[in-house]
C-alpha positions as a printed Julia matrix, in Angstrom:
426×3 Matrix{Float64}:
  24.21  -20.28    2.67
  27.53  -18.64    1.77
  30.0   -17.07    4.2
  28.87  -13.51    3.45
  25.25  -14.26    4.34
  26.27  -16.17    7.47
  28.32  -13.17    8.53
  25.4   -10.82    7.88
  23.13  -13.01    9.98
  25.51  -12.56   12.94
  25.31   -8.75   12.83
  23.19   -6.94   15.46
  19.51   -6.8    14.54
  18.73   -3.58   16.39
  18.42    0.02   15.24
  19.31    3.11   17.26
  18.87    6.83   16.74
  22.61    7.01   16.07
  22.15    4.56   13.18
  19.46    6.82   11.74
  21.6     9.96   12.09
  24.49    8.21   10.32
  22.1     7.05    7.59
  20.93   10.62    7.1
  24.5    11.78    6.44
  24.94    8.97    3.91
  21.67    9.71    2.14
  22.52   13.34    1.53
  24.39   12.04   -1.51
  21.24   10.97   -3.35
  17.88   11.73   -1.75
  15.58   14.71   -1.92
  14.63   16.21    1.43
  10.92   15.9     0.73
   8.58   18.65    1.95
   6.36   18.44    5.02
   3.23   20.26    3.87
   0.26   21.4     5.92
  -2.86   20.21    4.11
  -5.67   22.79    4.48
  -8.41   20.47    3.23
  -7.63   17.64    5.66
  -6.93   20.09    8.47
 -10.39   21.63    8.08
 -12.07   18.22    7.77
 -10.56   16.88   10.98
 -10.31   20.19   12.88
  -6.58   19.84   13.47
  -3.28   20.53   11.75
  -2.58   17.74    9.27
   0.87   17.65    7.67
   1.8    15.38    4.78
   5.36   14.09    4.47
   5.6    13.89    0.69
   7.77   10.85   -0.07
   5.84   10.62   -3.34
   8.13   13.49   -4.41
  11.28   11.47   -3.69
  13.7    10.85   -6.55
  12.16    7.41   -7.23
   8.67    8.55   -6.13
   8.79    6.5    -2.91
  10.69    6.24    0.37
  12.37    2.99   -0.7
  15.52    4.74   -1.95
  16.39    5.63    1.66
  16.75    2.1     2.97
  18.12    0.61   -0.24
  20.9     3.17   -0.68
  21.86    3.14    3.0
  22.15   -0.65    2.95
  24.09   -0.89   -0.32
  26.36    2.02    0.61
  27.38    0.14    3.78
  28.77   -2.86    1.87
  32.49   -3.53    1.77
  34.43   -2.93   -1.47
  34.61   -6.7    -1.92
  30.84   -7.08   -1.54
  30.19   -4.23   -3.95
  32.53   -5.78   -6.5
  30.51   -9.02   -6.44
  27.26   -7.11   -6.9
  23.88   -7.2    -5.23
  20.56   -8.98   -5.72
  17.0    -8.09   -4.8
  13.51   -9.4    -5.4
  10.66   -6.94   -5.85
   7.69   -6.12   -8.02
   7.67   -2.43   -7.26
   9.23    0.41   -5.31
  12.07   -1.54   -3.67
  13.32   -2.6    -7.1
  13.4     1.03   -8.22
  15.3     2.11   -5.12
  17.85   -0.66   -5.57
  18.22    0.1    -9.29
  18.81    3.8    -8.62
  21.39    2.91   -5.95
  23.25    0.57   -8.3
  23.53    3.29  -10.9
  24.58    5.92   -8.35
  27.29    3.67   -6.89
  28.27    2.13  -10.25
  27.83   -1.46   -9.1
  26.14   -4.43  -10.74
  22.71   -5.52   -9.58
  20.37   -8.36  -10.43
  16.72   -7.55   -9.86
  14.3   -10.45   -9.89
  10.69   -9.54  -10.63
   7.61  -11.74  -11.19
   6.72  -12.29  -14.84
   3.34  -10.75  -14.04
   4.91   -7.37  -13.17
   3.35   -4.59  -15.3
   5.64   -3.49  -18.11
   5.54    0.1   -16.86
   7.24   -0.93  -13.61
   9.86   -2.99  -15.42
  10.68    0.0   -17.62
  11.03    2.25  -14.57
  13.51   -0.14  -12.96
  15.57   -0.3   -16.14
  15.45    3.48  -16.49
  16.73    4.09  -12.97
  19.37    1.35  -13.13
  20.54    1.77  -16.69
  23.4    -0.52  -17.69
  24.16   -1.3   -14.04
  21.16   -3.56  -13.52
  19.91   -6.76  -15.04
  16.17   -7.38  -14.71
  15.17  -11.03  -14.58
  11.46  -11.84  -14.92
  10.65  -15.19  -13.36
   7.65  -17.03  -11.92
   4.19  -15.67  -11.27
   4.55  -14.32   -7.74
   6.95  -12.41   -5.5
   7.75  -15.67   -3.7
   8.91  -17.18   -7.01
  11.15  -14.19   -7.71
  12.47  -14.23   -4.13
  13.42  -17.91   -4.38
  15.38  -17.29   -7.58
  17.1   -14.24   -6.08
  18.31  -16.29   -3.1
  19.63  -18.97   -5.45
  21.62  -16.29   -7.28
  23.13  -15.12   -3.97
  24.22  -18.66   -3.12
  25.48  -19.38   -6.62
  27.4   -16.16   -7.24
  28.29  -14.9    -3.77
  26.25  -11.72   -4.2
  24.61   -9.78   -1.35
  20.84   -9.89   -1.0
  19.18   -6.54   -0.3
  16.06   -7.3     1.72
  13.14   -4.88    1.28
  12.44   -4.46    5.02
  13.98   -7.03    7.38
  17.44   -5.49    7.74
  18.71   -2.9    10.27
  20.4    -0.72    7.61
  17.14   -0.61    5.65
  15.21    0.34    8.77
  17.74    3.03    9.71
  17.49    4.56    6.23
  13.72    4.62    6.52
  13.99    6.28    9.92
  15.53    9.37    8.33
  12.0    10.33    7.27
  11.07   10.8    10.92
  14.23   12.82   11.52
  13.24   15.24    8.76
   9.66   15.41   10.04
  10.66   16.33   13.59
  13.21   18.89   12.39
  10.58   20.56   10.19
   7.96   21.09   12.91
   8.0    23.99   15.39
   6.84   21.58   18.1
   6.61   17.8    18.27
   3.75   16.08   16.47
   0.99   14.6    18.59
   0.29   11.74   16.17
   2.23   10.23   13.28
   0.47    7.8    10.94
   2.67    5.44    8.93
   1.98    2.58    6.5
   2.92   -0.97    7.44
   3.76   -3.57    4.8
   6.75   -5.59    5.89
   7.22   -3.17    8.79
  10.56   -1.6     7.86
   9.17    1.91    7.43
   7.13    1.89   10.64
  10.06    0.43   12.6
  12.44    3.16   11.43
   9.95    5.98   12.01
   8.98    4.72   15.47
  12.61    4.26   16.53
  13.5     7.88   15.87
  10.28    9.5    17.08
  10.04    7.56   20.33
  13.66    8.48   21.09
  13.24   12.23   20.64
   9.55   12.58   21.56
   8.16    9.67   23.61
   4.8    11.43   23.99
   4.17   11.41   20.23
   1.83    8.58   19.29
   2.98    6.51   16.33
   0.12    4.7    14.6
   0.8     1.91   12.11
  -1.73    1.47    9.3
  -2.29   -1.78    7.38
  -4.62   -2.78    4.54
  -7.46   -4.85    5.97
  -6.85   -7.66    3.49
  -3.15   -8.02    4.36
  -2.91   -7.2     8.07
   0.16   -9.32    8.86
   1.46   -7.02   11.64
  -1.91   -7.0    13.4
  -1.98  -10.79   13.31
   1.62  -11.01   14.54
   0.82   -8.72   17.47
  -2.27  -10.79   18.28
  -0.25  -14.03   18.18
   2.73  -12.42   19.98
   5.05  -13.55   17.22
   5.57  -13.32   13.47
   3.16  -15.46   11.46
   2.57  -16.07    7.77
  -0.92  -15.3     6.5
  -2.47  -17.98    4.28
  -4.03  -15.5     1.86
  -3.94  -11.76    1.32
  -5.69   -9.18   -0.82
  -2.91   -7.93   -3.1
  -4.67   -4.73   -4.14
  -2.59   -2.45   -1.88
   0.51   -3.89   -3.51
   3.01   -1.71   -1.68
   1.8    -3.06    1.68
   0.37   -6.48    0.8
   2.82   -8.71    2.67
   2.01  -12.16    4.04
   4.71  -12.03    6.69
   6.28   -9.0     8.37
   9.98   -8.98    9.09
  11.31  -10.33   12.37
  13.31   -7.2    13.19
  10.48   -4.8    12.25
   8.08   -6.85   14.36
  10.39   -6.71   17.37
  10.68   -2.92   17.08
   7.02   -2.24   16.24
   5.72   -4.46   19.04
   7.66   -2.34   21.52
   7.27    1.14   20.08
   4.01    1.5    18.14
   1.08    2.92   20.1
  -1.5     1.27   17.86
  -1.93   -0.61   14.6
  -5.17   -0.06   12.68
  -6.61   -1.74    9.6
  -8.08    0.2     6.67
 -10.43   -1.46    4.15
  -9.07   -1.44    0.61
 -12.15    0.49   -0.58
 -11.53    3.23    1.97
  -7.94    3.52    0.75
  -9.34    4.01   -2.76
 -11.57    6.82   -1.53
  -8.53    8.5     0.02
  -6.63    8.19   -3.28
  -9.44    9.9    -5.2
  -9.9    12.65   -2.59
  -6.18   13.43   -2.48
  -6.18   13.73   -6.25
  -9.41   15.69   -6.62
  -8.92   18.02   -3.64
  -5.14   18.4    -3.51
  -3.85   17.29   -6.96
  -1.66   14.72   -5.17
  -1.13   11.35   -6.87
  -0.55    8.57   -4.34
  -0.36    4.81   -4.66
  -2.7     2.66   -2.54
  -0.07    2.04    0.17
   0.64    5.77    0.34
  -3.02    6.59    0.97
  -3.4     4.4     4.08
  -2.29    6.99    6.69
  -4.76    9.56    5.34
  -7.54    6.97    5.18
  -6.87    6.09    8.84
  -7.6     9.62   10.07
 -11.33    8.82   10.24
 -10.58    6.15   12.85
  -8.91    8.78   15.05
 -11.22   11.69   14.28
 -12.13   12.5    17.9
  -8.65   11.97   19.34
  -6.79   14.15   16.83
  -9.11   17.17   17.03
  -6.99   20.24   17.78
  -3.72   18.28   17.52
  -0.7    18.27   15.21
  -0.85   15.22   12.96
   1.61   13.87   10.39
   0.72   11.4     7.64
   3.67    9.87    5.82
   2.78    9.57    2.14
   5.09    6.66    1.38
   4.89    6.72   -2.43
   3.18    7.87   -5.58
   3.9     5.13   -8.1
   0.29    4.63   -9.12
  -0.41    2.99  -12.47
  -3.01    5.03  -14.36
  -4.47    1.79  -15.73
  -5.7     1.01  -12.2
  -7.78    4.16  -11.82
 -11.03    2.57  -12.99
 -10.65   -0.23  -10.46
  -9.77    2.31   -7.76
 -12.94    4.3    -8.51
 -15.03    1.12   -8.54
 -13.7    -0.07   -5.17
 -14.27    3.37   -3.68
 -17.88    3.56   -4.87
 -18.63    0.1    -3.52
 -17.05    0.86   -0.15
 -18.99    4.14    0.11
 -22.24    2.27   -0.57
 -22.84    4.04   -3.88
 -22.24    1.24   -6.4
 -24.13   -2.06   -6.15
 -24.23   -5.13   -8.37
 -27.13   -7.57   -8.55
 -27.95  -10.75  -10.4
 -31.68  -10.33  -11.02
 -34.14  -12.85  -12.45
 -36.49  -10.89  -14.7
 -39.84  -12.36  -15.79
 -39.66  -13.39  -19.45
 -42.47  -11.16  -20.68
 -42.84   -7.92  -22.53
 -42.47   -4.82  -20.38
 -40.61   -6.44  -17.46
 -37.53   -4.25  -17.89
 -39.66   -1.12  -18.32
 -41.45   -1.89  -15.05
 -38.09   -2.27  -13.3
 -37.0     1.16  -14.51
 -40.3     2.8   -13.53
 -41.2     0.96  -10.3
 -37.84   -0.01   -8.76
 -35.21    2.57   -9.68
 -35.25    5.77   -7.65
 -35.16    9.21   -9.28
 -31.39    9.55   -8.72
 -30.43    5.94   -9.41
 -28.48    5.11  -12.53
 -27.9     1.77  -14.3
 -24.2     1.55  -15.14
 -24.05   -2.11  -16.21
 -26.65   -4.4   -17.79
 -26.05   -7.83  -19.29
 -29.27   -9.69  -20.11
 -29.68  -13.12  -21.67
 -33.26  -13.97  -22.66
 -34.24  -17.63  -22.14
 -37.24  -18.56  -24.34
 -37.84  -21.83  -22.54
 -37.87  -20.4   -18.99
 -40.21  -18.16  -17.06
 -37.32  -16.06  -15.77
 -34.03  -14.83  -17.28
 -30.98  -13.66  -15.32
 -29.46  -10.24  -15.81
 -26.33   -8.72  -14.31
 -27.25   -5.19  -13.22
 -24.93   -2.49  -11.86
 -26.66    0.42  -10.12
 -25.05    3.66   -8.95
 -26.92    5.6    -6.26
 -26.81    9.26   -5.33
 -26.0     8.43   -1.71
 -25.6     5.51    0.69
 -29.03    6.32    2.15
 -30.72    5.37   -1.17
 -29.75    1.69   -0.75
 -32.43    0.54    1.7
 -35.3     2.12   -0.28
 -33.99    0.4    -3.44
 -33.95   -3.0    -1.72
 -37.43   -2.37   -0.32
 -38.8    -1.61   -3.8
 -37.15   -4.72   -5.27
 -38.71   -6.88   -2.55
 -42.11   -5.24   -2.98
 -41.9    -5.99   -6.71
 -41.26   -9.65   -5.91
 -37.95   -9.83   -7.76
 -35.55  -12.66   -7.08
 -32.01  -11.34   -6.85
 -28.54  -11.92   -5.46
 -26.41   -9.06   -4.13
 -22.95   -9.57   -5.63
 -21.37   -6.96   -3.35
 -21.96   -9.36   -0.46
 -20.6   -12.42   -2.26
 -16.92  -11.93   -3.12
 -16.68  -15.21   -5.05
 -19.56  -14.34   -7.37
 -18.39  -10.74   -7.68
 -14.87  -11.77   -8.72
 -16.3   -14.27  -11.19
 -18.85  -12.01  -12.85
 -17.57   -8.42  -12.59
């Protein structure tokens, strides 16, 4: 570890409201003061006043510019002259790239080789000639390891995506804007947790100016590293995570965010990935708002607090809107499966004439629709397997469908309930 990084490690690892206020003055140079909008659809659904803090309308379409710019802007002239390094496959890279261009400093951005080309192009567009994008390895961990090597080799400063007080203070400016925009303090604020830097910054400011406001952290169910850290009373590294909610799929939360969140958050809840997908589709269809999976988590969590928030003032921080259109089919699929509408089966059909016709007439309900069918006829067997996807009108149609399949004597496997088979076959 070089002298610069040793010195950084000795700096205080706490964040105060004064740090956030100073960050807000710094960020006036580059950020958009994003709107806090009352959402009439969500307000009617939950019988309360729901406000959306629209960080998807930020200059880089996510909140990440706040922490990145505040951190980089705080570097000494000598540190800026040497340049900065970061590792990211998404929004943090864009925030760092924009900051490098705005401050006219050199930056190396390490991204996994598997990063979609659209995201790589965005980083290059925001950074221009000030950034060098290096694609390396297959995972974020691979890119992170190479970024750290570059810091050691070239004496550059590493810009961490969440475990750094300046990053947290920059993120906390969102809460400052929220509280200034409301006529009275919010009763509940819902905020996404990935590495914890956003939640830590938001909670620091809100709990200072309005201790009665409840701050609720929201994690994807398949990557709930903060929930596990709170349960274990210390930061832990998850063995495996579901990477679908890529903006919040973190195996290990930051030490500083954990310390702050463990003291200040009122609750941390987990949202299934499929429910997040439903929230994405509803926000688009009902409000024409495009959010990424991580940005949808606070809205998806409202169902878990339906009774408590009735009649209250509620804020959901929409952390970003960098959603790849190529993912929309998968998002719709996950939503339908979570809502109990879409079901996949491996069914053994009798190898005789009319078997499929009988299935359509005797098993499918009047509103059921076959969306997938892959059938391989085996002449030397009594039964042949078929992969069948069925879309129902409502969740309530599922039990009658299963009852008719059993009455018909069909042998089948429900792929929705077997993740290994589902991932292999669908």
